[in-house]
Structure formats: C-alpha cells, structure tokens
Backbone bond lengths (Angstrom), bond angles and torsions (degrees), N, CA, C in turn:
res aa  C-N    CA-C-N  psi(-1)  N-CA   C-N-CA  omega(-1)  CA-C   N-CA-C  phi
1 X - - - 1.406 - - 1.526 110.13 -
2 X 1.358 117.98 -51.55 1.408 120.36 -178.16 1.579 108.97 -87.74
3 X 1.294 112.46 157.30 1.496 118.42 -177.69 1.478 107.14 -153.59
4 X 1.331 115.82 145.88 1.479 117.82 170.67 1.475 110.87 -88.91
5 X 1.278 115.78 173.24 1.437 123.84 -173.98 1.546 114.53 -73.92
6 X 1.345 118.12 -6.75 1.435 122.43 -176.82 1.504 112.31 -87.09
7 X 1.361 117.93 -18.14 1.504 120.70 -173.33 1.544 107.71 -95.71
8 X 1.384 113.69 155.41 1.437 117.20 -174.01 1.484 114.47 -90.10
9 X 1.306 119.78 -18.68 1.467 121.34 177.76 1.461 114.78 -60.55
10 X 1.282 118.77 146.90 1.460 123.85 -179.82 1.521 109.34 -79.10
11 X 1.303 118.58 102.87 1.466 120.55 -174.04 1.509 111.64 -79.69
12 X 1.286 117.98 159.03 1.411 125.34 173.05 1.484 108.85 -76.01
13 X 1.360 114.21 -56.07 1.452 121.14 172.54 1.475 112.09 -119.40
14 X 1.277 118.10 123.54 1.487 122.18 -177.24 1.489 109.28 -90.21
15 X 1.351 117.51 136.57 1.443 123.10 179.17 1.493 106.96 -113.01
16 X 1.350 114.37 122.90 1.469 121.57 -178.40 1.546 112.09 -120.72
17 X 1.274 117.61 156.17 1.443 118.97 176.23 1.476 113.57 -130.30
18 X 1.356 115.71 159.04 1.434 121.26 175.18 1.528 107.60 -142.22
19 X 1.279 116.94 124.49 1.413 122.25 -176.08 1.487 116.29 92.80
20 X 1.332 121.32 -173.98 1.409 123.05 -175.66 1.519 114.41 -77.42
21 X 1.391 118.81 75.19 1.429 122.51 179.45 1.493 107.96 -95.48
22 X 1.360 117.91 126.13 1.423 120.75 -178.53 1.513 112.63 -76.69
23 X 1.355 115.39 162.18 1.501 121.58 -175.29 1.527 109.57 -70.29
24 X 1.301 119.46 -30.55 1.479 122.50 178.31 1.538 110.43 -60.97
25 X 1.323 116.76 -44.79 1.464 121.51 -177.46 1.538 106.50 -71.98
26 X 1.291 122.00 -35.43 1.424 123.79 176.63 1.515 111.87 -64.21
27 X 1.273 119.58 -43.42 1.455 123.17 179.53 1.577 110.37 -69.46
28 X 1.308 115.78 -37.39 1.453 118.28 174.98 1.558 111.16 -64.25
29 X 1.376 116.31 -42.75 1.432 120.01 176.27 1.501 112.77 -62.74
30 X 1.345 120.36 -44.10 1.420 123.36 176.03 1.564 113.06 -54.18
31 X 1.302 115.17 -43.86 1.499 122.28 -179.14 1.494 108.40 -65.42
32 X 1.312 119.17 -48.05 1.463 121.05 -175.66 1.613 112.40 -70.46
33 X 1.284 115.09 -36.99 1.494 121.34 179.95 1.570 105.96 -68.29
34 X 1.286 116.36 -47.11 1.467 119.14 176.92 1.517 114.01 -56.67
35 X 1.327 116.76 -37.77 1.413 122.80 -179.89 1.571 111.05 -63.38
36 X 1.343 112.87 -36.73 1.496 117.24 179.27 1.502 110.92 -76.50
37 X 1.305 118.41 -54.14 1.460 121.27 -172.67 1.508 114.51 -79.40
38 X 1.325 120.40 -9.75 1.416 123.37 -176.68 1.492 112.11 -102.11
39 X 1.305 118.11 10.14 1.494 121.91 -179.39 1.534 110.30 -69.60
40 X 1.272 117.51 144.54 1.447 119.96 175.83 1.506 110.99 -70.39
41 X 1.330 116.86 148.27 1.387 122.44 -178.26 1.570 116.92 92.35
42 X 1.333 111.95 -10.57 1.493 112.70 175.59 1.561 110.14 -85.47
43 X 1.318 115.90 147.35 1.474 118.34 174.82 1.564 108.55 -71.00
44 X 1.273 117.73 -179.39 1.510 121.10 -178.44 1.604 107.87 -58.69
45 X 1.320 111.67 131.81 1.468 119.14 179.20 1.578 106.72 -114.08
46 X 1.326 113.96 133.07 1.430 120.17 174.72 1.522 109.79 -145.39
47 X 1.310 120.12 160.10 1.398 122.37 176.05 1.526 112.83 146.25
48 X 1.323 112.70 -152.52 1.505 121.21 -173.18 1.486 109.93 -144.25
49 X 1.347 113.55 143.89 1.441 123.20 174.25 1.526 107.65 -124.09
50 X 1.290 122.22 127.74 1.444 127.78 -179.13 1.502 107.50 -115.58
51 X 1.357 113.75 126.66 1.461 120.07 172.60 1.500 107.90 -115.32
52 X 1.333 115.13 131.02 1.459 119.83 -179.63 1.497 111.33 -127.31
53 X 1.280 117.97 147.15 1.511 124.93 173.78 1.531 106.77 -127.57
54 X 1.390 112.66 123.31 1.433 116.13 -178.15 1.541 109.98 -73.21
55 X 1.279 114.67 150.99 1.462 118.99 -178.19 1.446 110.27 -81.94
56 X 1.330 118.93 -21.59 1.497 122.09 -179.11 1.488 111.21 -72.25
57 X 1.316 116.03 124.44 1.473 123.34 -178.61 1.524 112.51 -73.22
58 X 1.297 115.59 -18.87 1.492 118.48 -174.06 1.546 110.80 -92.95
59 X 1.234 116.63 1.61 1.509 121.68 -176.62 1.559 105.72 -68.16
60 X 1.330 115.19 137.64 1.458 118.62 177.47 1.550 112.55 -69.92
61 X 1.270 115.63 -42.79 1.498 122.12 174.36 1.481 112.82 -126.89
62 X 1.373 115.73 82.42 1.470 118.47 -173.80 1.545 113.36 -71.95
63 X 1.305 121.51 -13.04 1.439 124.20 -178.77 1.465 112.70 -98.70
64 X 1.309 116.86 130.30 1.458 120.21 -178.62 1.557 110.21 -141.59
65 X 1.291 119.08 150.09 1.474 125.09 178.49 1.472 111.54 -138.76
66 X 1.275 115.91 147.62 1.401 123.73 176.84 1.568 106.26 -137.46
67 X 1.337 115.89 127.79 1.456 121.43 179.27 1.498 108.58 -121.70
68 X 1.319 117.47 127.20 1.517 123.67 176.81 1.479 105.52 -124.40
69 X 1.322 118.08 100.92 1.408 122.13 -178.72 1.509 113.56 -120.34
70 X 1.316 117.34 154.80 1.410 124.36 174.20 1.549 108.96 -110.45
71 X 1.259 118.01 115.32 1.460 123.34 -177.99 1.502 105.40 -110.17
72 X 1.320 115.45 103.59 1.483 118.12 -171.61 1.486 108.96 63.90
73 X 1.340 119.48 -123.56 1.392 121.96 174.81 1.615 114.30 -103.30
74 X 1.312 113.79 13.29 1.478 119.55 -179.71 1.534 110.27 -104.61
75 X 1.301 117.40 144.12 1.446 123.34 179.42 1.490 109.96 -99.71
76 X 1.309 117.79 131.35 1.486 123.31 -178.44 1.525 107.45 -118.32
77 X 1.286 116.47 125.43 1.483 120.88 177.68 1.548 107.28 -123.03
78 X 1.353 115.04 127.15 1.449 119.42 179.67 1.539 109.65 -131.82
79 X 1.269 112.03 133.88 1.541 119.00 175.73 1.511 109.24 -118.89
80 X 1.342 115.60 147.46 1.465 121.15 177.30 1.574 108.33 -152.05
81 X 1.353 113.77 149.46 1.421 121.27 175.42 1.572 106.62 -143.47
82 X 1.349 112.90 135.68 1.486 116.65 178.81 1.553 109.61 -151.52
83 X 1.302 112.75 172.41 1.516 116.87 -177.88 1.526 114.30 -83.02
84 X 1.357 114.59 -26.43 1.548 117.23 175.91 1.502 109.47 -127.30
85 X 1.309 113.28 161.83 1.433 121.91 -179.43 1.527 113.24 -59.93
86 X 1.398 115.46 -45.01 1.410 120.88 -178.44 1.534 111.65 -65.17
87 X 1.288 117.75 -42.42 1.454 121.79 177.75 1.585 108.86 -64.31
88 X 1.269 118.02 -37.41 1.446 120.84 179.42 1.483 111.87 -64.99
89 X 1.385 117.82 -42.77 1.451 119.64 -175.11 1.580 107.34 -72.89
90 X 1.279 118.35 -36.35 1.458 120.48 176.18 1.517 112.23 -61.28
91 X 1.327 116.98 -46.86 1.440 120.77 175.81 1.506 113.56 -62.57
92 X 1.329 116.31 -40.28 1.458 121.86 176.49 1.515 109.83 -62.68
93 X 1.310 119.20 -43.20 1.478 121.08 -179.59 1.567 108.61 -63.87
94 X 1.277 118.89 -47.23 1.467 119.87 177.86 1.517 114.37 -55.58
95 X 1.333 116.92 -46.62 1.455 122.49 -178.57 1.518 110.72 -68.72
96 X 1.355 118.19 -41.28 1.419 121.79 177.52 1.506 112.66 -63.85
97 X 1.350 118.90 -40.60 1.420 120.74 176.71 1.540 112.40 -64.26
98 X 1.253 119.55 -43.28 1.438 124.99 178.53 1.513 107.81 -60.83
99 X 1.287 118.98 -50.94 1.522 120.22 -178.30 1.497 113.73 -69.40
100 X 1.298 120.56 -35.95 1.435 120.01 179.20 1.510 109.00 -73.56
101 X 1.390 118.97 -34.29 1.445 117.63 171.72 1.523 115.72 -59.26
102 X 1.340 115.12 -41.19 1.446 118.11 173.52 1.503 113.09 -62.34
103 X 1.293 117.63 -44.20 1.499 120.11 -179.00 1.543 109.89 -68.55
104 X 1.285 119.67 -33.82 1.484 120.92 179.67 1.516 110.82 -75.11
105 X 1.328 116.89 -28.96 1.454 120.79 177.69 1.506 110.05 -68.78
106 X 1.310 116.88 -42.68 1.485 119.04 175.76 1.521 109.91 -67.41
107 X 1.280 119.97 -40.93 1.463 124.19 -179.41 1.568 106.82 -62.84
108 X 1.365 113.97 -43.48 1.509 116.50 -173.39 1.512 108.92 -67.85
109 X 1.304 119.80 -37.88 1.502 120.19 -175.32 1.491 112.40 -92.59
110 X 1.322 117.04 -16.72 1.463 118.56 172.90 1.514 114.09 69.82
111 X 1.261 121.04 16.18 1.492 120.86 178.32 1.484 112.31 -140.40
112 X 1.257 117.31 166.36 1.447 122.34 -178.75 1.529 104.66 -122.96
113 X 1.347 114.37 166.76 1.419 119.64 175.63 1.545 111.43 -62.21
114 X 1.277 116.59 147.47 1.490 118.87 -178.16 1.522 110.04 -70.17
115 X 1.301 116.30 147.51 1.452 122.81 178.88 1.502 107.54 -75.93
116 X 1.326 119.75 139.84 1.467 121.15 176.06 1.463 112.64 -68.78
117 X 1.399 115.77 157.76 1.456 120.00 -171.41 1.583 113.87 -54.15
118 X 1.285 117.77 -35.38 1.446 120.84 -178.33 1.504 113.37 -70.43
119 X 1.363 114.71 -10.02 1.449 120.63 177.56 1.521 111.90 -110.62
120 X 1.302 119.13 15.62 1.472 123.54 176.21 1.496 113.14 95.88
121 X 1.275 119.39 7.48 1.457 123.73 177.05 1.591 110.31 -78.00
122 X 1.297 109.91 167.12 1.522 115.34 176.53 1.467 111.24 -77.20
123 X 1.369 114.81 142.67 1.467 119.26 174.26 1.516 110.21 -81.52
124 X 1.358 115.05 139.35 1.442 116.65 175.15 1.517 111.80 -85.86
125 X 1.245 117.89 146.24 1.474 122.45 -175.21 1.491 113.65 -83.71
C-alpha cells in the first residue's frame, strides 16, 4: 500500500521523508500505515505521509509526521511529534486509525448529523 517516492508504481499512500530518517523507521512506518489503510471495509484511500527528523540535536521532539489522506470522499489530516521514530510511528498509527474510522463511518452510513434549527435545519417536535 505505501510507497516511497523512488519507486515507479502508482502507490495508494505515498511515504516521503525529510532529514536523516533511517531505513528501520521507514520500514516500521510502512508496516503500521499499511495496517491502517489496508483494513477491510474502508473506502479507497490515497494520499501522502511525510516523516521528518530535525537535524538539530537539541530539539525536544525532533521527529514529526504529517499525513494527508483521502478516505473515500473525506479528507483526513493527522499530525504527530515525538522524541523517537518508533514513538512517532505508533502515535501516527493511533491517530490515523481513529480518523480513518470516523471517515469510514460517515462513508458507510452516507449521512451527516442534522443541522441545528438556527442553521436552517428542521426543528424537532
């Protein structure tokens, strides 16, 4: 499911890096992201995940990630910052799972919450 920018295949979710990100962290991220976006019952998922590591050694949380995904017709944006690459990927996976579950729930039921009366919705009797 995930793919980095160096391969020619059209990925569903592209994984990009910025800074000195080691291959072990990348492989761990691919595994965790694939576990989230490859679940049965989800609509089509596409987008990009960026993992960055700051070059400054004095940074409190040098690892950061940004995920911008399209789950069906809904957009999911997830941000995460942590001290280590493994903690970052774990936090990213938790947040992605929560947000994709919400997007899939809306997609699955095909409706939204009703607008309140002051926004043009119907009043309940």
